[in-house]
C-alpha distance (Angstrom), angle and dihedral (degrees) to the residues before:
residue distance angle dihedral
M1 . . .
R2 3.82 . .
S3 3.74 113.2 .
I4 3.89 142.6 167.5
K5 3.77 108.7 -92.5
C6 3.75 101.0 161.2
I7 3.77 141.0 9.1
Q8 3.77 93.0 -93.2
D9 3.82 87.8 63.0
V10 3.78 89.9 58.1
V11 3.82 88.1 57.5
D12 3.79 95.8 41.9
W13 3.77 91.5 50.8
R14 3.86 93.1 50.8
L15 3.72 94.1 -114.1
C16 3.80 98.9 119.3
V17 3.79 116.2 113.4
G18 3.75 95.3 -164.8
C19 3.76 95.9 -123.2
G20 3.78 96.9 147.2
A21 3.78 95.9 -130.5
C22 3.89 94.2 126.7
Y23 3.85 89.3 52.6
Y24 3.82 91.1 53.8
V25 3.81 96.8 46.9
C26 3.82 99.8 42.5
K27 3.86 111.3 100.7
K28 3.78 92.9 179.5
D29 3.80 94.3 71.9
A30 3.77 85.1 -124.5
V31 3.86 97.6 131.6
T32 3.77 130.3 71.0
L33 3.75 127.2 174.0
D34 3.86 120.3 -129.3
N35 3.88 124.5 -172.9
I36 3.86 99.2 -138.0
E37 3.79 100.6 -161.2
S38 3.76 98.1 -139.4
I39 3.76 96.3 40.7
G40 3.75 116.4 26.7
I41 3.83 139.8 -108.6
R42 3.87 108.0 -28.8
P43 3.75 133.4 173.4
R44 3.70 123.1 -116.1
F45 3.77 116.3 -150.9
D46 3.87 129.3 -149.6
N47 3.86 98.1 -133.0
N48 3.70 91.4 -158.1
R49 3.79 94.4 57.9
C50 3.60 96.1 36.7
Q51 3.73 99.1 45.0
D52 3.83 109.4 150.5
C53 3.88 94.4 -13.8
I54 3.84 110.5 141.1
D55 3.91 97.4 170.2
C56 3.82 91.4 112.2
L57 3.77 92.2 64.5
D58 3.82 88.0 67.6
F59 3.84 90.4 74.0
C60 3.77 105.8 16.6
P61 3.83 111.6 126.6
G62 3.82 87.3 -160.4
Y63 3.71 89.9 60.0
R64 3.77 100.2 42.9
I65 3.95 142.2 -22.0
D66 3.70 120.9 -160.8
A67 3.85 109.8 -158.9
T68 3.86 90.1 -156.7
I69 3.77 102.0 49.7
G70 3.84 99.6 83.0
S71 3.86 97.8 33.7
D72 3.83 124.2 98.0
I73 3.81 91.7 -177.6
N74 3.79 105.1 64.6
N75 3.73 95.3 106.3
N76 3.85 95.6 37.9
I77 3.76 99.3 41.8
V78 3.80 124.4 155.3
N79 3.73 97.5 -166.8
N80 3.86 124.4 14.1
N81 3.72 101.9 175.4
L82 3.78 118.5 -171.5
L83 3.84 93.2 -131.3
I84 3.82 104.9 33.4
G85 3.79 101.3 31.0
P86 3.78 129.6 -136.5
T87 3.72 121.7 -17.2
L88 3.79 136.5 171.7
E89 3.80 95.1 -162.3
V90 3.80 136.7 1.3
W91 3.87 118.7 -153.0
E92 3.71 140.9 173.7
G93 3.74 129.0 -151.4
H94 3.80 145.2 78.9
A95 3.70 148.0 -99.3
A96 3.84 112.4 -64.4
D97 3.88 87.6 -138.7
D98 3.86 105.3 86.8
E99 3.74 94.1 -151.4
I100 3.81 95.0 50.6
R101 3.79 89.8 47.3
Y102 3.88 91.4 50.5
R103 3.76 97.0 44.4
A104 3.77 94.3 46.5
S105 3.77 126.9 89.0
S106 3.81 92.6 -112.8
G107 3.73 126.4 -12.3
G108 3.92 98.4 -25.7
A109 3.80 92.5 -120.5
L110 3.90 93.4 141.8
T111 3.83 92.9 48.0
A112 3.89 90.3 46.4
L113 3.88 90.7 50.7
A114 3.89 91.6 47.2
L115 3.83 90.4 48.8
Y116 3.80 90.6 51.6
C117 3.70 91.8 52.8
L118 3.81 92.5 52.5
E119 3.80 94.6 46.1
N120 3.78 102.7 37.6
E121 3.84 110.5 17.0
N122 3.80 96.8 49.5
M123 3.73 92.9 -120.3
E124 3.88 113.1 162.8
F125 3.81 102.9 -139.3
V126 3.79 146.3 -25.5
L127 3.79 114.3 -111.1
H128 3.80 109.9 -151.8
I129 3.80 141.2 115.4
G130 3.74 135.1 -73.2
M131 3.70 143.8 169.1
D132 3.81 116.9 -67.2
S133 3.73 101.8 -126.3
T134 3.72 94.1 -152.0
K135 3.82 91.5 51.7
P136 3.71 106.4 24.3
W137 3.73 94.8 -172.2
T138 3.88 92.3 62.0
N139 3.87 132.1 62.1
I140 3.69 134.8 -124.8
T141 3.88 132.0 -166.3
V142 3.86 110.5 -104.7
Q143 3.75 144.4 -176.9
S144 3.84 117.4 -132.7
R145 3.83 115.7 -167.4
N146 3.80 102.4 170.7
R147 3.81 144.7 24.3
D148 3.76 94.4 -90.3
E149 3.73 93.6 54.7
L150 3.85 92.6 45.5
L151 3.75 91.9 47.4
S152 3.83 93.3 51.1
R153 3.87 89.0 52.0
T154 3.77 100.4 43.0
G155 3.76 123.1 117.6
S156 3.85 135.8 57.6
R157 3.88 118.5 -57.0
Y158 3.80 106.7 -157.2
A159 3.71 94.5 -163.2
T160 3.81 135.0 90.6
S161 3.79 117.6 -74.3
S162 3.83 140.7 172.4
P163 3.73 109.9 -159.5
C164 3.84 94.1 164.4
D165 3.82 88.2 67.7
S166 3.88 85.7 83.0
L167 3.65 101.0 44.1
Q168 3.85 89.0 116.4
L169 3.83 88.0 72.8
I170 3.85 90.5 62.5
E171 3.77 92.5 42.9
E172 3.87 90.9 52.8
S173 3.88 94.1 40.9
E174 3.78 121.2 118.4
Q175 3.77 91.7 -136.5
P176 3.76 137.0 30.9
C177 3.84 116.5 -80.5
V178 3.72 142.5 -155.9
F179 3.81 120.6 -112.6
I180 3.88 119.7 -161.3
G181 3.80 118.3 -176.6
K182 3.78 146.9 135.7
P183 3.90 115.5 -72.8
C184 3.81 89.4 -100.1
D185 3.83 92.0 50.1
V186 3.86 88.3 51.4
A187 3.82 88.7 48.1
A188 3.78 89.5 58.3
V189 3.82 91.5 46.3
S190 3.91 90.2 50.0
M191 3.83 88.9 56.4
L192 3.87 94.7 41.7
R193 3.78 94.8 51.6
K194 3.85 90.2 59.1
Q195 3.72 88.1 59.0
R196 3.71 102.7 38.2
P197 3.78 114.3 52.0
R198 3.80 97.1 -171.7
L199 3.88 90.8 51.8
D200 3.84 86.1 50.9
S201 3.71 93.6 51.3
K202 3.85 92.3 49.0
L203 3.82 95.7 48.8
G204 3.88 98.6 97.8
L205 3.81 94.8 171.9
V206 3.82 133.0 -3.8
L207 3.74 114.1 -151.6
T208 3.81 131.5 -178.4
F209 3.74 140.2 174.5
F210 3.77 137.2 -138.3
C211 3.80 109.2 -84.3
A212 3.76 130.6 -164.4
G213 3.81 92.7 -179.7
T214 3.84 138.5 -66.9
P215 3.83 120.5 -96.1
S216 3.79 119.5 -141.9
T217 3.83 122.8 -112.8
K218 3.70 88.4 -99.9
G219 3.74 90.2 67.2
T220 3.78 93.0 61.4
L221 3.87 92.3 42.1
D222 3.84 91.6 51.4
L223 3.84 90.8 45.6
L224 3.89 89.9 54.6
K225 3.81 90.2 44.5
Q226 3.79 92.4 51.1
H227 3.73 91.2 55.3
D228 3.88 94.5 41.9
I229 3.88 92.4 -114.9
S230 3.77 113.1 159.5
L231 3.82 117.0 -140.1
E232 3.85 92.1 -147.3
R233 3.80 120.5 108.5
K234 3.78 95.4 2.8
G235 3.74 121.8 149.4
G236 3.74 101.7 -168.3
L237 3.74 147.4 1.3
Y238 3.79 121.3 -158.2
Y239 3.82 126.2 -174.4
R240 3.85 96.8 -165.6
G241 3.76 144.4 -5.1
N242 3.78 140.4 79.7
G243 3.70 92.4 93.9
W244 3.71 134.5 -4.1
P245 3.01 117.5 -37.7
G246 3.74 90.9 -9.7
G247 3.69 118.4 -174.2
F248 3.73 152.2 -123.3
A249 3.85 109.0 -54.7
V250 3.77 134.8 179.1
F251 3.86 119.5 -161.2
S252 3.86 132.1 -164.0
K253 3.82 117.7 -124.3
D254 3.92 89.8 -98.8
G255 3.80 87.8 57.8
K256 3.70 102.2 -104.1
R257 3.84 117.4 142.1
E258 3.69 107.6 -122.2
H259 3.85 103.6 170.8
F260 3.80 135.0 24.3
L261 3.78 135.0 -178.0
P262 3.83 123.8 -179.7
Y263 3.76 114.6 -106.6
M264 3.76 93.7 -116.3
D265 3.82 91.0 55.1
S266 3.81 95.0 44.7
W267 3.86 94.3 45.5
S268 3.73 95.8 46.2
F269 3.85 86.4 57.2
L270 3.75 98.9 43.0
Q271 3.75 99.6 45.0
K272 3.82 87.6 71.2
Y273 3.81 88.3 69.4
R274 3.86 96.1 58.4
S275 3.81 117.0 127.0
F276 3.79 126.1 -101.6
R277 3.82 89.3 -112.6
C278 3.85 90.8 56.5
Q279 3.79 87.8 61.6
L280 3.78 90.4 59.8
C281 3.78 98.2 48.7
P282 3.85 120.1 117.9
D283 3.81 94.8 179.6
G284 3.78 104.3 75.4
L285 3.78 90.1 135.4
G286 3.78 97.9 53.9
E287 3.83 106.9 -115.7
L288 3.90 94.4 179.6
G289 3.73 100.8 58.8
D290 3.76 127.0 88.6
I291 3.70 87.6 -120.8
S292 3.80 133.2 6.1
C293 3.81 127.6 -166.1
G294 3.84 139.8 -172.3
D295 3.75 146.8 150.9
A296 3.75 118.3 -49.4
W297 3.81 90.7 -141.5
H298 3.85 94.5 171.1
R299 3.90 86.1 69.7
Y300 3.82 95.3 48.1
S301 3.68 113.1 122.1
N302 3.71 103.7 -175.8
D303 3.78 88.2 -116.8
T304 3.77 111.1 145.7
D305 3.86 88.8 -148.1
D306 3.82 94.6 54.9
P307 3.85 105.7 123.6
G308 3.78 91.7 -155.6
L309 3.79 145.8 -106.2
S310 3.80 130.9 -126.8
L311 3.82 133.8 -151.4
V312 3.76 110.7 -137.8
L313 3.81 121.5 -158.5
V314 3.77 118.3 -169.1
R315 3.75 109.3 -150.2
S316 3.83 105.9 170.9
F317 3.87 137.8 32.4
H318 3.82 89.3 -116.4
G319 3.82 91.0 54.0
K320 3.91 88.2 48.1
E321 3.77 90.0 55.3
I322 3.82 95.5 47.5
L323 3.87 90.8 47.3
K324 3.77 90.6 50.0
K325 3.82 92.1 54.2
A326 3.83 93.6 42.0
L327 3.87 87.9 54.7
A328 3.78 91.9 48.2
A329 3.80 90.9 48.2
G330 3.79 90.5 53.1
Y331 3.80 101.2 -114.3
L332 3.75 93.5 122.9
N333 3.81 140.3 40.3
L334 3.83 108.1 -153.8
F335 3.79 141.4 161.9
P336 3.82 131.2 -164.7
S337 3.86 116.5 -88.2
S338 3.85 135.0 165.6
P339 3.87 142.4 -130.6
A340 3.84 87.1 -101.7
K341 3.78 86.9 64.6
V342 3.71 93.9 47.5
I343 3.78 89.1 54.3
E344 3.72 92.5 47.2
A345 3.80 91.0 49.2
Q346 3.79 100.1 43.9
G347 3.78 121.3 54.6
L348 3.80 89.9 -175.8
V349 3.76 89.5 78.3
E350 3.82 89.8 74.4
R351 3.80 88.4 65.4
R352 3.75 89.1 76.7
K353 3.73 91.4 65.4
G354 3.74 90.8 66.1
I355 3.86 102.0 40.6
F356 3.76 95.9 89.1
G357 3.82 91.5 52.2
R358 3.83 90.8 48.2
Q359 3.77 90.5 52.8
L360 3.78 91.5 45.8
A361 3.67 89.2 54.4
M362 3.90 90.6 53.0
R363 3.78 91.4 49.2
L364 3.84 91.7 51.8
L365 3.80 88.5 55.0
M366 3.84 89.2 43.3
I367 3.73 93.3 -116.3
P368 3.84 115.7 150.9
T369 3.77 115.1 -119.3
T370 3.75 139.5 -174.8
R371 3.83 117.5 -81.2
F372 3.77 111.1 -122.6
T373 3.92 114.9 -169.1
G374 3.79 125.3 -174.4
F375 3.84 98.3 11.7
Q376 3.86 95.5 107.2
L377 3.87 88.9 -133.6
F378 3.88 94.2 161.5
K379 3.92 91.6 53.1
A380 3.94 89.6 45.7
W381 3.82 87.9 49.2
L382 3.85 92.1 53.4
K383 3.86 88.7 52.7
A384 3.86 89.2 62.8
P385 3.87 121.5 93.6
A386 3.75 113.0 -94.6
V387 3.85 90.6 -110.6
L388 3.87 90.7 55.5
M389 3.79 92.3 47.2
A390 3.86 90.4 52.9
K391 3.83 91.1 44.8
S392 3.76 93.3 50.4
V393 3.76 89.6 59.1
L394 3.80 105.6 32.7
G395 3.79 97.0 33.6
T396 3.80 89.4 50.3
M397 3.76 92.1 49.9
R398 3.81 91.8 52.3
R399 3.76 92.8 48.5
L400 3.72 92.4 49.2
L401 3.78 93.3 50.8
Q402 3.86 93.3 43.3
R403 3.80 93.8 50.3
G404 3.79 95.0 42.9
L405 3.86 91.5 -118.5
W406 3.77 92.1 136.8
H407 3.82 91.1 85.1
R408 3.81 129.0 57.2
N409 3.84 119.5 -93.1
T410 3.86 107.2 -118.7
């Protein structure tokens, strides 16, 4: 039986999420990160230095994710919904700051929470991703220390990113910091903080967002090519924002918007470039963060002047306390919601019903797959109609064979 025995196997079997955690942890200088245009950010290992080291498997979200490892509420849960996971509270609302709300992808709740922590909780910086000004179609890991920096980097970035590559900056910081990443990035952080006490002590708040998968760089480049948009002399490329849901916009160096595509058009194109591992993910709503946020699509009115609305899922007692204080300080305007509203708003929750079947197909073809613990995937699969259950297995087997994914990528 083929299995994952080392971190290179995770990459070769297309299970890597490109989070950058292995780069951060390795003290042998044996890991570099490459942005492979058609795939995403992937680690490259020095075999002479790595040798038989398996340390990276202890925190690799491509190898395993335990939904219970980062949560302190599993035995005291208010809601533990089969499709959205455990929550202490569910809210809807938006940033009280109108500019943050407008510039953000939805209601700006994540940015507002991060700003509250900088201005009121004495946190040193926010570690997250932003546009690479030298290559606006790519991302880099950044530190934001004030409102202006956060505001310039708000909004979704539908391109590959590796925010865990700079966790050393948090570990070495004088004060606690905010971390914002994709659910898979946060899964890596939740495992790393169990092993690294100093990192744990410096993680002031861990935030994540609803994620349907990350397109490769090639997705953006092909989208630009399809619409005959030149990459020369461009000052900025934004995937969303400036209204809800905003859209794909390209700006000149002098700040003039030269091209615009509605969000629904750009995302329908880009989603075809998501990685194989994204198709296996049951954690689109970010169970391992303190708080996760995403679009409240059930409230969307197709009004181009709509400034946006967020769903806010509180996953930990610490997140609950921070949110309570941010509300009291006037950084957020929220009203109570429910897991049922999350399911109504987010079609991506339905994906969880098919994950067990997809993994079963992989096992039948003897293809290694990520170990997901605590997500109740079998129960979710049984909730699916019989046709979907069969399709999740047989359809996955057909695609794996047609695309040559039944053998490792070397």
